[in-house]
N, C-alpha and C positions, 0 to 999 in steps of 0.2 A: 504494500500500500504506500501511497505517496506521503501519508501522514506519519508513517512509522519512522522513528529515529534510527539513524545509522549507529549501530552499537559495535564498538571494538572491545573485545575481551583480551586484555594484555596477557593473561595467563595462558589462553589458548595459543596466542602467537608464540609465546616463549616455549610452551610444551611442544607444539607441533614443529616449531623451528628446530628444536633439539632432535626430534624424531627424524626430520628431514636431513639433518646433519649426520645422524647415525646411518641413514640410508646411503648417503654419499660415501661414508667410510666403508660400509659393507660392500657397496658396489665396487669400490677401489680394490678391496681385498679379493672379491670374486674374480674381477678382471685379471688381477695379478696371478691368481691361482690357475685360471684358464690359460693364460699366456705361458706360464711355467709348464703346465701339463702339455700344451701343444709343442713347446720346445723339446720336451723329453721325447715325444712321439716322432719328431722330425730328425732326431739324431741318427746317424748311420749313413751308409753309402746310398741306400735305396730309400726314397721317400715312402711313407706308409701307404700311399695310394698307388704305388708302383711306378715303374719307369717305362711302361709300354705307351702306346699312342693315347689311350684313355687317360693314363696317369699324367702324361704331358699336358693334355687338354685341360685337365683339372688343376694341375700344379701351377701353371703360369698365372691364372687369375687368383688362385688361392694365395700365392705369395704376395701379390699386391694388396689383397684384402687383409691379409694377416699383418702386413706392415701398417696399413691404415688403422687397423684395430689397436695395435700396440701404441700408436700415436694418439688416437682419439679417446680411448676409454679412460685413461687417467685424467684427461682434461674434463671429460664429462662428469666423472666422479667428483672432481674438485668443484665443478660448477653446481652440482646438486647439493653438496655440503655447504657451499657458499650461499645458496638460496635459504638453507636452514638457518645459517648464522644471521642473514638479513631479517628473516621472520622474527628471530629472537630479539634482534636489535629494535625492531618495530615495537614489540611488546614492552621492552624496557623503556624506550623513549615515551611511549604512550602513558605508562605508569607514572613516570616522572612529570609529564605534562599535567596529568590528572591531579597529582599531588600539589603541583604548583598552583593550579586553578583553585583547588580546595583551600589551600593556605591563603591565597589572595581573597577569596570569598569570606573566609573567617576573619581576616584582618579588616575588611571593609564593613562587614556586618557588625563586628565588635565595636566599631566606633559609634554605632547608633543604638546599641542595646538599651532598652528602657526608655527611649525617647519617643516611641510611637505607641505606647500603651501595652506592648507585649515584647517579650524577649525575642529579638530577631534571630538569635543563635539557635532557637528551637526549630527554625526552618531548615530543612534538609536540602542539600545540593543534589540535583538529579544527575 
């Protein structure tokens, strides 16, 4: 609805940001393990897919893809973890801003307590 306020829950940003960071770390570990496993399979004089015509037709594109994988996956993992860090930072900044606004509100309303017939400090900030 258009009248619904936009609500940011800093705790959710911080928690989910940490989870996203963990996903990035797990992805980096899995990519490294896959790369290490493939390296182990590729050792020897004959590639695991063979050196016949079919093996050559498979091996040439595989080597290009493999090199691209080794270059791209660590970067992707780092970016996923970075998104998580950014989400956490959003939550922290939002909490600080909310506290600053609350403190300012308390300071302003504290100046007028008892001057309008009721304690203004009993009004809750939304």
